[in-house]
N, CA, C and O atoms as a Tripos MOL2 file, in Angstrom:
@<TRIPOS>MOLECULE
protein
  276   275    69     0     0
PROTEIN
NO_CHARGES

@<TRIPOS>ATOM
      1 N        -231.9980   84.3570   41.2180 N.3       1 MET1
      2 CA       -231.2900   83.8070   39.7760 C.3       1 MET1
      3 C        -230.1640   84.4500   40.1830 C.2       1 MET1
      4 O        -229.8750   85.4010   40.9100 O.2       1 MET1
      5 N        -229.4680   83.4360   39.3130 N.am      2 GLU2
      6 CA       -228.0310   83.1180   38.9750 C.3       2 GLU2
      7 C        -227.1390   84.2520   38.4100 C.2       2 GLU2
      8 O        -227.7540   85.1420   37.8210 O.2       2 GLU2
      9 N        -226.2330   84.3320   38.4630 N.am      3 LYS3
     10 CA       -225.5870   85.4890   37.5590 C.3       3 LYS3
     11 C        -225.2840   84.9090   36.0100 C.2       3 LYS3
     12 O        -224.4550   84.1800   35.4670 O.2       3 LYS3
     13 N        -226.2060   85.5130   35.7210 N.am      4 SER4
     14 CA       -226.5680   85.0070   33.5980 C.3       4 SER4
     15 C        -226.8910   86.2730   32.8990 C.2       4 SER4
     16 O        -227.8700   86.2970   32.1530 O.2       4 SER4
     17 N        -226.0660   87.4620   33.0920 N.am      5 GLY5
     18 CA       -226.5980   88.3760   32.3690 C.3       5 GLY5
     19 C        -228.0680   89.0180   32.0780 C.2       5 GLY5
     20 O        -228.4680   89.7480   31.1710 O.2       5 GLY5
     21 N        -228.5320   88.6070   32.9030 N.am      6 GLY6
     22 CA       -230.1800   89.0210   32.8810 C.3       6 GLY6
     23 C        -231.2920   87.7620   32.6200 C.2       6 GLY6
     24 O        -232.4480   87.6670   33.0330 O.2       6 GLY6
     25 N        -230.5680   86.9140   31.8490 N.am      7 ARG7
     26 CA       -231.3740   86.0020   31.5900 C.3       7 ARG7
     27 C        -231.9580   85.1380   32.4670 C.2       7 ARG7
     28 O        -231.2290   84.7390   33.3750 O.2       7 ARG7
     29 N        -233.1520   84.7190   32.4330 N.am      8 ARG8
     30 CA       -233.8590   83.8730   33.1150 C.3       8 ARG8
     31 C        -233.2880   82.1490   33.0900 C.2       8 ARG8
     32 O        -233.4360   81.5060   32.0510 O.2       8 ARG8
     33 N        -232.6340   81.4990   34.3340 N.am      9 VAL9
     34 CA       -232.2660   80.4560   34.1840 C.3       9 VAL9
     35 C        -233.0490   79.3240   34.6340 C.2       9 VAL9
     36 O        -233.7310   79.5690   35.6290 O.2       9 VAL9
     37 N        -233.1270   78.2710   34.2150 N.am     10 ILE10
     38 CA       -234.1980   77.1610   34.9020 C.3      10 ILE10
     39 C        -233.3830   76.0950   35.4370 C.2      10 ILE10
     40 O        -232.7150   75.4080   34.6640 O.2      10 ILE10
     41 N        -233.3690   75.8750   36.7510 N.am     11 PRO11
     42 CA       -232.6010   74.9290   36.8550 C.3      11 PRO11
     43 C        -232.5150   73.6950   36.6790 C.2      11 PRO11
     44 O        -233.6510   73.2260   36.6150 O.2      11 PRO11
     45 N        -231.4750   72.6730   36.5310 N.am     12 GLU12
     46 CA       -231.7290   71.4450   35.8430 C.3      12 GLU12
     47 C        -231.5290   70.3560   37.1570 C.2      12 GLU12
     48 O        -230.6730   70.3490   38.0410 O.2      12 GLU12
     49 N        -232.5570   69.5460   36.9300 N.am     13 ARG13
     50 CA       -232.8750   68.3750   38.1170 C.3      13 ARG13
     51 C        -231.8900   67.7190   38.1250 C.2      13 ARG13
     52 O        -231.3310   67.4320   37.0670 O.2      13 ARG13
     53 N        -231.4450   67.3320   39.2650 N.am     14 VAL14
     54 CA       -230.2110   66.5450   39.5960 C.3      14 VAL14
     55 C        -230.5670   65.3150   40.5170 C.2      14 VAL14
     56 O        -231.3100   65.7080   41.4170 O.2      14 VAL14
     57 N        -230.2680   63.8000   40.6240 N.am     15 ARG15
     58 CA       -230.4660   63.2310   41.1830 C.3      15 ARG15
     59 C        -229.3020   63.4040   42.5410 C.2      15 ARG15
     60 O        -228.1000   63.1570   42.4400 O.2      15 ARG15
     61 N        -229.9540   63.8520   43.7100 N.am     16 VAL16
     62 CA       -229.0490   63.7160   45.0580 C.3      16 VAL16
     63 C        -228.9760   62.8190   46.0110 C.2      16 VAL16
     64 O        -228.1930   62.9010   46.9570 O.2      16 VAL16
     65 N        -229.8060   61.8800   45.8240 N.am     17 TYR17
     66 CA       -229.4810   60.4740   46.8440 C.3      17 TYR17
     67 C        -228.2140   59.7370   46.0890 C.2      17 TYR17
     68 O        -227.6560   60.0100   45.0270 O.2      17 TYR17
     69 N        -228.0100   58.8300   46.9320 N.am     18 ASP18
     70 CA       -227.0480   57.5090   46.2870 C.3      18 ASP18
     71 C        -227.9290   56.2130   46.4200 C.2      18 ASP18
     72 O        -227.9970   55.3530   47.2980 O.2      18 ASP18
     73 N        -228.6540   56.4120   45.0830 N.am     19 PHE19
     74 CA       -229.2790   55.1960   44.7270 C.3      19 PHE19
     75 C        -228.7690   55.1320   43.1470 C.2      19 PHE19
     76 O        -228.3510   55.9160   42.2950 O.2      19 PHE19
     77 N        -229.1490   53.2960   43.3220 N.am     20 VAL20
     78 CA       -227.9860   53.2170   41.8340 C.3      20 VAL20
     79 C        -229.1690   53.2090   40.8030 C.2      20 VAL20
     80 O        -230.3390   52.9160   41.0450 O.2      20 VAL20
     81 N        -228.5700   53.6280   39.4810 N.am     21 ASP21
     82 CA       -229.0940   53.7730   38.4790 C.3      21 ASP21
     83 C        -229.1450   52.7600   37.6930 C.2      21 ASP21
     84 O        -228.0880   52.1860   37.4280 O.2      21 ASP21
     85 N        -230.1810   52.3730   37.2240 N.am     22 LYS22
     86 CA       -230.0630   50.7010   36.1940 C.3      22 LYS22
     87 C        -229.3560   50.8600   34.9190 C.2      22 LYS22
     88 O        -228.9130   49.9510   34.2170 O.2      22 LYS22
     89 N        -229.3200   51.7020   34.7750 N.am     23 THR23
     90 CA       -228.4170   52.4360   33.7050 C.3      23 THR23
     91 C        -227.5400   52.7540   33.8790 C.2      23 THR23
     92 O        -226.6530   51.9100   33.7540 O.2      23 THR23
     93 N        -227.1630   54.0340   34.2500 N.am     24 LEU24
     94 CA       -225.7320   54.4660   34.9970 C.3      24 LEU24
     95 C        -224.8920   53.9110   36.1660 C.2      24 LEU24
     96 O        -223.9350   54.5460   36.6110 O.2      24 LEU24
     97 N        -225.2330   52.8310   36.6040 N.am     25 GLY25
     98 CA       -224.5600   52.2660   37.9040 C.3      25 GLY25
     99 C        -224.3250   53.2310   38.9070 C.2      25 GLY25
    100 O        -225.0910   54.1940   38.9520 O.2      25 GLY25
    101 N        -223.3420   53.1360   39.7720 N.am     26 LYS26
    102 CA       -223.3260   53.9950   41.2820 C.3      26 LYS26
    103 C        -222.2190   53.8230   40.8160 C.2      26 LYS26
    104 O        -221.6920   52.9040   40.1890 O.2      26 LYS26
    105 N        -221.6600   55.5060   41.4370 N.am     27 ALA27
    106 CA       -220.1240   55.5870   41.3930 C.3      27 ALA27
    107 C        -219.9700   55.9190   42.8610 C.2      27 ALA27
    108 O        -220.8240   56.3420   43.6400 O.2      27 ALA27
    109 N        -218.6190   55.6180   43.0830 N.am     28 ASN28
    110 CA       -218.0130   55.8000   44.3570 C.3      28 ASN28
    111 C        -217.1980   56.8620   44.5300 C.2      28 ASN28
    112 O        -216.2260   56.7830   43.7790 O.2      28 ASN28
    113 N        -217.1970   57.7410   45.1550 N.am     29 PRO29
    114 CA       -215.9340   58.7460   45.4490 C.3      29 PRO29
    115 C        -215.5070   58.6900   46.6360 C.2      29 PRO29
    116 O        -216.2140   58.6270   47.6410 O.2      29 PRO29
    117 N        -214.1140   58.7130   46.5870 N.am     30 TYR30
    118 CA       -213.2300   58.5430   47.5520 C.3      30 TYR30
    119 C        -212.0910   59.7760   47.3490 C.2      30 TYR30
    120 O        -211.4030   59.7930   46.3280 O.2      30 TYR30
    121 N        -211.9350   60.8540   48.4450 N.am     31 GLY31
    122 CA       -211.0320   61.7500   48.6550 C.3      31 GLY31
    123 C        -209.9870   61.7060   49.3040 C.2      31 GLY31
    124 O        -209.7400   60.6880   49.9500 O.2      31 GLY31
    125 N        -209.0590   62.8470   49.3040 N.am     32 VAL32
    126 CA       -208.3110   63.1670   50.0440 C.3      32 VAL32
    127 C        -208.2210   64.9490   50.1310 C.2      32 VAL32
    128 O        -207.8370   65.4370   49.0680 O.2      32 VAL32
    129 N        -208.4890   65.8550   51.1170 N.am     33 TYR33
    130 CA       -208.1630   67.4760   50.6900 C.3      33 TYR33
    131 C        -207.2400   68.2670   52.0540 C.2      33 TYR33
    132 O        -207.3020   68.2900   53.2830 O.2      33 TYR33
    133 N        -206.4250   68.8360   51.0110 N.am     34 ASP34
    134 CA       -205.7820   69.3300   52.3370 C.3      34 ASP34
    135 C        -205.6450   70.7040   52.4220 C.2      34 ASP34
    136 O        -205.1570   71.4470   51.5720 O.2      34 ASP34
    137 N        -206.1420   71.0170   53.5850 N.am     35 THR35
    138 CA       -207.2200   72.1810   53.6360 C.3      35 THR35
    139 C        -205.4630   73.4760   54.1130 C.2      35 THR35
    140 O        -205.9270   74.2930   54.9080 O.2      35 THR35
    141 N        -204.6680   73.6480   54.0010 N.am     36 THR36
    142 CA       -203.2710   74.0610   54.1350 C.3      36 THR36
    143 C        -203.1250   74.7090   52.8350 C.2      36 THR36
    144 O        -203.2220   75.9070   52.5700 O.2      36 THR36
    145 N        -202.7980   73.4050   51.8240 N.am     37 ALA37
    146 CA       -202.3690   73.8580   50.6300 C.3      37 ALA37
    147 C        -204.0530   74.3340   49.9570 C.2      37 ALA37
    148 O        -204.0020   75.2010   49.0840 O.2      37 ALA37
    149 N        -204.8340   74.0440   50.1640 N.am     38 ASN38
    150 CA       -206.0470   74.2260   49.6690 C.3      38 ASN38
    151 C        -206.1140   73.2560   47.9160 C.2      38 ASN38
    152 O        -206.5180   73.6900   46.8370 O.2      38 ASN38
    153 N        -205.5730   71.9290   48.2390 N.am     39 VAL39
    154 CA       -205.9690   70.9580   47.0960 C.3      39 VAL39
    155 C        -206.3600   69.5970   47.3840 C.2      39 VAL39
    156 O        -206.3280   69.3420   48.5880 O.2      39 VAL39
    157 N        -206.7460   68.5830   46.5780 N.am     40 GLY40
    158 CA       -207.5430   67.5020   46.6030 C.3      40 GLY40
    159 C        -207.1720   66.7040   45.2300 C.2      40 GLY40
    160 O        -206.7700   67.0690   44.1250 O.2      40 GLY40
    161 N        -207.5240   65.3220   45.8720 N.am     41 TRP41
    162 CA       -207.4290   64.4970   45.1040 C.3      41 TRP41
    163 C        -208.9040   63.2160   44.9900 C.2      41 TRP41
    164 O        -209.0120   62.5090   45.9920 O.2      41 TRP41
    165 N        -209.3290   63.1120   44.5200 N.am     42 VAL42
    166 CA       -210.4060   62.2330   44.1730 C.3      42 VAL42
    167 C        -210.4840   61.0510   43.2000 C.2      42 VAL42
    168 O        -210.3000   61.2850   42.0060 O.2      42 VAL42
    169 N        -210.7540   59.7450   43.6280 N.am     43 SER43
    170 CA       -210.6940   58.7480   43.3540 C.3      43 SER43
    171 C        -212.1750   58.3700   42.8030 C.2      43 SER43
    172 O        -212.8560   58.2050   43.8150 O.2      43 SER43
    173 N        -212.8780   58.1850   41.7940 N.am     44 VAL44
    174 CA       -214.3000   57.3570   41.6670 C.3      44 VAL44
    175 C        -214.2660   56.0950   41.1190 C.2      44 VAL44
    176 O        -213.8500   55.8210   39.9930 O.2      44 VAL44
    177 N        -214.6500   55.4370   41.8240 N.am     45 GLY45
    178 CA       -214.7730   53.7960   41.7500 C.3      45 GLY45
    179 C        -216.6420   53.2910   40.9580 C.2      45 GLY45
    180 O        -217.7810   53.6240   41.2820 O.2      45 GLY45
    181 N        -216.2580   52.6510   40.1860 N.am     46 VAL46
    182 CA       -217.7580   52.2170   39.9050 C.3      46 VAL46
    183 C        -218.2460   50.5580   39.7810 C.2      46 VAL46
    184 O        -219.1520   50.2050   39.0270 O.2      46 VAL46
    185 N        -217.4590   49.6040   40.6770 N.am     47 ASP47
    186 CA       -217.6280   48.7350   40.7400 C.3      47 ASP47
    187 C        -217.9980   48.1240   42.2310 C.2      47 ASP47
    188 O        -219.0410   47.4900   42.3950 O.2      47 ASP47
    189 N        -217.2640   48.3120   43.0710 N.am     48 HIS48
    190 CA       -217.0610   47.8060   44.4630 C.3      48 HIS48
    191 C        -217.0000   49.4350   45.2980 C.2      48 HIS48
    192 O        -216.5780   50.5470   44.9810 O.2      48 HIS48
    193 N        -217.7420   48.7810   46.6330 N.am     49 ASP49
    194 CA       -217.0410   50.8990   47.6810 C.3      49 ASP49
    195 C        -217.1090   49.7610   48.7780 C.2      49 ASP49
    196 O        -218.0540   49.2100   49.3410 O.2      49 ASP49
    197 N        -215.7490   49.6290   48.8590 N.am     50 THR50
    198 CA       -215.1260   48.4770   49.7530 C.3      50 THR50
    199 C        -214.0920   49.6480   50.5640 C.2      50 THR50
    200 O        -213.9380   50.8040   50.1690 O.2      50 THR50
    201 N        -213.4330   49.0390   51.7970 N.am     51 ALA51
    202 CA       -212.5130   49.4840   52.5650 C.3      51 ALA51
    203 C        -211.1710   49.3150   51.7890 C.2      51 ALA51
    204 O        -210.2930   50.0240   52.2800 O.2      51 ALA51
    205 N        -210.7200   48.5090   50.6130 N.am     52 GLU52
    206 CA       -209.6030   48.1650   49.9020 C.3      52 GLU52
    207 C        -209.5480   49.2230   48.9370 C.2      52 GLU52
    208 O        -208.3890   49.5140   48.6440 O.2      52 GLU52
    209 N        -210.5870   50.0120   48.2430 N.am     53 PHE53
    210 CA       -210.4480   50.8750   47.7340 C.3      53 PHE53
    211 C        -210.3680   51.9630   47.6550 C.2      53 PHE53
    212 O        -210.0360   52.6870   46.7170 O.2      53 PHE53
    213 N        -210.9180   52.3300   49.4550 N.am     54 ALA54
    214 CA       -210.5380   53.7690   50.2450 C.3      54 ALA54
    215 C        -209.2460   53.7710   50.2240 C.2      54 ALA54
    216 O        -208.6640   54.8360   50.0200 O.2      54 ALA54
    217 N        -208.4420   52.4340   50.4560 N.am     55 VAL55
    218 CA       -206.7870   52.5030   51.0270 C.3      55 VAL55
    219 C        -206.3730   52.6050   49.6390 C.2      55 VAL55
    220 O        -205.1860   52.8920   49.7910 O.2      55 VAL55
    221 N        -206.5040   52.5750   48.8020 N.am     56 GLU56
    222 CA       -206.2540   52.8680   47.1910 C.3      56 GLU56
    223 C        -206.0460   54.3010   46.9240 C.2      56 GLU56
    224 O        -205.0940   54.9210   46.4500 O.2      56 GLU56
    225 N        -207.1240   54.6270   47.3320 N.am     57 THR57
    226 CA       -207.1710   56.2320   47.2620 C.3      57 THR57
    227 C        -206.1510   56.5480   47.7300 C.2      57 THR57
    228 O        -205.1440   56.7510   47.0500 O.2      57 THR57
    229 N        -206.1940   56.6340   48.7460 N.am     58 LEU58
    230 CA       -205.0990   56.8910   49.8360 C.3      58 LEU58
    231 C        -203.3740   56.8040   49.0910 C.2      58 LEU58
    232 O        -202.6470   57.7800   48.9060 O.2      58 LEU58
    233 N        -203.0750   55.5050   48.7990 N.am     59 ARG59
    234 CA       -202.1900   55.1390   48.6770 C.3      59 ARG59
    235 C        -201.8630   55.9410   47.4450 C.2      59 ARG59
    236 O        -200.8700   56.6650   47.5160 O.2      59 ARG59
    237 N        -202.5720   55.9150   46.2980 N.am     60 ARG60
    238 CA       -202.5760   57.2080   45.1260 C.3      60 ARG60
    239 C        -202.1910   58.6250   45.3760 C.2      60 ARG60
    240 O        -201.3470   59.3570   44.8600 O.2      60 ARG60
    241 N        -202.9790   58.7730   46.2300 N.am     61 TRP61
    242 CA       -202.7980   60.4500   46.6690 C.3      61 TRP61
    243 C        -201.0860   60.5310   47.0400 C.2      61 TRP61
    244 O        -200.2820   61.3880   46.6730 O.2      61 TRP61
    245 N        -200.8870   59.4810   47.7860 N.am     62 TRP62
    246 CA       -199.8730   59.8000   48.5470 C.3      62 TRP62
    247 C        -198.8060   59.4680   47.8190 C.2      62 TRP62
    248 O        -197.7730   59.4850   48.4890 O.2      62 TRP62
    249 N        -198.6540   59.1510   46.6260 N.am     63 GLU63
    250 CA       -197.5790   58.8240   45.4010 C.3      63 GLU63
    251 C        -197.9140   60.0040   44.7810 C.2      63 GLU63
    252 O        -197.1980   60.9800   45.0070 O.2      63 GLU63
    253 N        -198.7690   60.1020   44.1150 N.am     64 LYS64
    254 CA       -198.9680   61.4490   42.9710 C.3      64 LYS64
    255 C        -198.5800   63.0730   43.7620 C.2      64 LYS64
    256 O        -197.9990   64.0300   43.2510 O.2      64 LYS64
    257 N        -199.1320   62.9360   45.1350 N.am     65 MET65
    258 CA       -199.1210   64.4750   45.9880 C.3      65 MET65
    259 C        -198.6010   64.4630   47.4370 C.2      65 MET65
    260 O        -197.9500   65.4050   47.8890 O.2      65 MET65
    261 N        -198.8780   63.4760   48.0760 N.am     66 GLY66
    262 CA       -198.4610   63.3030   49.5300 C.3      66 GLY66
    263 C        -197.1630   63.8850   49.7070 C.2      66 GLY66
    264 O        -196.9010   64.9070   50.3420 O.2      66 GLY66
    265 N        -196.1050   62.8760   48.8670 N.am     67 LEU67
    266 CA       -194.7270   62.8770   48.9360 C.3      67 LEU67
    267 C        -194.3040   64.8940   49.0040 C.2      67 LEU67
    268 O        -193.3850   65.4380   49.6170 O.2      67 LEU67
    269 N        -195.0560   65.3380   48.3940 N.am     68 TRP68
    270 CA       -194.4650   66.7310   47.6440 C.3      68 TRP68
    271 C        -194.8510   67.8350   48.8480 C.2      68 TRP68
    272 O        -194.3460   68.9570   48.8810 O.2      68 TRP68
    273 N        -195.8050   67.3580   49.8120 N.am     69 LEU69
    274 CA       -195.9530   68.1020   50.8990 C.3      69 LEU69
    275 C        -194.9890   68.6530   51.8950 C.2      69 LEU69
    276 O        -195.3950   69.3310   52.8380 O.2      69 LEU69
@<TRIPOS>BOND
     1     1     2 1
     2     2     3 1
     3     3     4 2
     4     3     5 am
     5     5     6 1
     6     6     7 1
     7     7     8 2
     8     7     9 am
     9     9    10 1
    10    10    11 1
    11    11    12 2
    12    11    13 am
    13    13    14 1
    14    14    15 1
    15    15    16 2
    16    15    17 am
    17    17    18 1
    18    18    19 1
    19    19    20 2
    20    19    21 am
    21    21    22 1
    22    22    23 1
    23    23    24 2
    24    23    25 am
    25    25    26 1
    26    26    27 1
    27    27    28 2
    28    27    29 am
    29    29    30 1
    30    30    31 1
    31    31    32 2
    32    31    33 am
    33    33    34 1
    34    34    35 1
    35    35    36 2
    36    35    37 am
    37    37    38 1
    38    38    39 1
    39    39    40 2
    40    39    41 am
    41    41    42 1
    42    42    43 1
    43    43    44 2
    44    43    45 am
    45    45    46 1
    46    46    47 1
    47    47    48 2
    48    47    49 am
    49    49    50 1
    50    50    51 1
    51    51    52 2
    52    51    53 am
    53    53    54 1
    54    54    55 1
    55    55    56 2
    56    55    57 am
    57    57    58 1
    58    58    59 1
    59    59    60 2
    60    59    61 am
    61    61    62 1
    62    62    63 1
    63    63    64 2
    64    63    65 am
    65    65    66 1
    66    66    67 1
    67    67    68 2
    68    67    69 am
    69    69    70 1
    70    70    71 1
    71    71    72 2
    72    71    73 am
    73    73    74 1
    74    74    75 1
    75    75    76 2
    76    75    77 am
    77    77    78 1
    78    78    79 1
    79    79    80 2
    80    79    81 am
    81    81    82 1
    82    82    83 1
    83    83    84 2
    84    83    85 am
    85    85    86 1
    86    86    87 1
    87    87    88 2
    88    87    89 am
    89    89    90 1
    90    90    91 1
    91    91    92 2
    92    91    93 am
    93    93    94 1
    94    94    95 1
    95    95    96 2
    96    95    97 am
    97    97    98 1
    98    98    99 1
    99    99   100 2
   100    99   101 am
   101   101   102 1
   102   102   103 1
   103   103   104 2
   104   103   105 am
   105   105   106 1
   106   106   107 1
   107   107   108 2
   108   107   109 am
   109   109   110 1
   110   110   111 1
   111   111   112 2
   112   111   113 am
   113   113   114 1
   114   114   115 1
   115   115   116 2
   116   115   117 am
   117   117   118 1
   118   118   119 1
   119   119   120 2
   120   119   121 am
   121   121   122 1
   122   122   123 1
   123   123   124 2
   124   123   125 am
   125   125   126 1
   126   126   127 1
   127   127   128 2
   128   127   129 am
   129   129   130 1
   130   130   131 1
   131   131   132 2
   132   131   133 am
   133   133   134 1
   134   134   135 1
   135   135   136 2
   136   135   137 am
   137   137   138 1
   138   138   139 1
   139   139   140 2
   140   139   141 am
   141   141   142 1
   142   142   143 1
   143   143   144 2
   144   143   145 am
   145   145   146 1
   146   146   147 1
   147   147   148 2
   148   147   149 am
   149   149   150 1
   150   150   151 1
   151   151   152 2
   152   151   153 am
   153   153   154 1
   154   154   155 1
   155   155   156 2
   156   155   157 am
   157   157   158 1
   158   158   159 1
   159   159   160 2
   160   159   161 am
   161   161   162 1
   162   162   163 1
   163   163   164 2
   164   163   165 am
   165   165   166 1
   166   166   167 1
   167   167   168 2
   168   167   169 am
   169   169   170 1
   170   170   171 1
   171   171   172 2
   172   171   173 am
   173   173   174 1
   174   174   175 1
   175   175   176 2
   176   175   177 am
   177   177   178 1
   178   178   179 1
   179   179   180 2
   180   179   181 am
   181   181   182 1
   182   182   183 1
   183   183   184 2
   184   183   185 am
   185   185   186 1
   186   186   187 1
   187   187   188 2
   188   187   189 am
   189   189   190 1
   190   190   191 1
   191   191   192 2
   192   191   193 am
   193   193   194 1
   194   194   195 1
   195   195   196 2
   196   195   197 am
   197   197   198 1
   198   198   199 1
   199   199   200 2
   200   199   201 am
   201   201   202 1
   202   202   203 1
   203   203   204 2
   204   203   205 am
   205   205   206 1
   206   206   207 1
   207   207   208 2
   208   207   209 am
   209   209   210 1
   210   210   211 1
   211   211   212 2
   212   211   213 am
   213   213   214 1
   214   214   215 1
   215   215   216 2
   216   215   217 am
   217   217   218 1
   218   218   219 1
   219   219   220 2
   220   219   221 am
   221   221   222 1
   222   222   223 1
   223   223   224 2
   224   223   225 am
   225   225   226 1
   226   226   227 1
   227   227   228 2
   228   227   229 am
   229   229   230 1
   230   230   231 1
   231   231   232 2
   232   231   233 am
   233   233   234 1
   234   234   235 1
   235   235   236 2
   236   235   237 am
   237   237   238 1
   238   238   239 1
   239   239   240 2
   240   239   241 am
   241   241   242 1
   242   242   243 1
   243   243   244 2
   244   243   245 am
   245   245   246 1
   246   246   247 1
   247   247   248 2
   248   247   249 am
   249   249   250 1
   250   250   251 1
   251   251   252 2
   252   251   253 am
   253   253   254 1
   254   254   255 1
   255   255   256 2
   256   255   257 am
   257   257   258 1
   258   258   259 1
   259   259   260 2
   260   259   261 am
   261   261   262 1
   262   262   263 1
   263   263   264 2
   264   263   265 am
   265   265   266 1
   266   266   267 1
   267   267   268 2
   268   267   269 am
   269   269   270 1
   270   270   271 1
   271   271   272 2
   272   271   273 am
   273   273   274 1
   274   274   275 1
   275   275   276 2
@<TRIPOS>SUBSTRUCTURE
     1 MET1         2 RESIDUE 1 A MET
     2 GLU2         6 RESIDUE 1 A GLU
     3 LYS3        10 RESIDUE 1 A LYS
     4 SER4        14 RESIDUE 1 A SER
     5 GLY5        18 RESIDUE 1 A GLY
     6 GLY6        22 RESIDUE 1 A GLY
     7 ARG7        26 RESIDUE 1 A ARG
     8 ARG8        30 RESIDUE 1 A ARG
     9 VAL9        34 RESIDUE 1 A VAL
    10 ILE10       38 RESIDUE 1 A ILE
    11 PRO11       42 RESIDUE 1 A PRO
    12 GLU12       46 RESIDUE 1 A GLU
    13 ARG13       50 RESIDUE 1 A ARG
    14 VAL14       54 RESIDUE 1 A VAL
    15 ARG15       58 RESIDUE 1 A ARG
    16 VAL16       62 RESIDUE 1 A VAL
    17 TYR17       66 RESIDUE 1 A TYR
    18 ASP18       70 RESIDUE 1 A ASP
    19 PHE19       74 RESIDUE 1 A PHE
    20 VAL20       78 RESIDUE 1 A VAL
    21 ASP21       82 RESIDUE 1 A ASP
    22 LYS22       86 RESIDUE 1 A LYS
    23 THR23       90 RESIDUE 1 A THR
    24 LEU24       94 RESIDUE 1 A LEU
    25 GLY25       98 RESIDUE 1 A GLY
    26 LYS26      102 RESIDUE 1 A LYS
    27 ALA27      106 RESIDUE 1 A ALA
    28 ASN28      110 RESIDUE 1 A ASN
    29 PRO29      114 RESIDUE 1 A PRO
    30 TYR30      118 RESIDUE 1 A TYR
    31 GLY31      122 RESIDUE 1 A GLY
    32 VAL32      126 RESIDUE 1 A VAL
    33 TYR33      130 RESIDUE 1 A TYR
    34 ASP34      134 RESIDUE 1 A ASP
    35 THR35      138 RESIDUE 1 A THR
    36 THR36      142 RESIDUE 1 A THR
    37 ALA37      146 RESIDUE 1 A ALA
    38 ASN38      150 RESIDUE 1 A ASN
    39 VAL39      154 RESIDUE 1 A VAL
    40 GLY40      158 RESIDUE 1 A GLY
    41 TRP41      162 RESIDUE 1 A TRP
    42 VAL42      166 RESIDUE 1 A VAL
    43 SER43      170 RESIDUE 1 A SER
    44 VAL44      174 RESIDUE 1 A VAL
    45 GLY45      178 RESIDUE 1 A GLY
    46 VAL46      182 RESIDUE 1 A VAL
    47 ASP47      186 RESIDUE 1 A ASP
    48 HIS48      190 RESIDUE 1 A HIS
    49 ASP49      194 RESIDUE 1 A ASP
    50 THR50      198 RESIDUE 1 A THR
    51 ALA51      202 RESIDUE 1 A ALA
    52 GLU52      206 RESIDUE 1 A GLU
    53 PHE53      210 RESIDUE 1 A PHE
    54 ALA54      214 RESIDUE 1 A ALA
    55 VAL55      218 RESIDUE 1 A VAL
    56 GLU56      222 RESIDUE 1 A GLU
    57 THR57      226 RESIDUE 1 A THR
    58 LEU58      230 RESIDUE 1 A LEU
    59 ARG59      234 RESIDUE 1 A ARG
    60 ARG60      238 RESIDUE 1 A ARG
    61 TRP61      242 RESIDUE 1 A TRP
    62 TRP62      246 RESIDUE 1 A TRP
    63 GLU63      250 RESIDUE 1 A GLU
    64 LYS64      254 RESIDUE 1 A LYS
    65 MET65      258 RESIDUE 1 A MET
    66 GLY66      262 RESIDUE 1 A GLY
    67 LEU67      266 RESIDUE 1 A LEU
    68 TRP68      270 RESIDUE 1 A TRP
    69 LEU69      274 RESIDUE 1 A LEU
């Protein structure tokens, strides 16, 4: 049982595999995690899962957070 103040909680079913949903599409997450500072950055794309997208994620992280480390 989860911490729920004594109530019984019914778990919600989730999709755990990376299958495309015809209605929702597919999300492509890329991220950076700094273990020293315990902070992270995630970009989520919905149209293409490409190396260009991964590099763009790193570039945006560097501009917003990496420069301040």
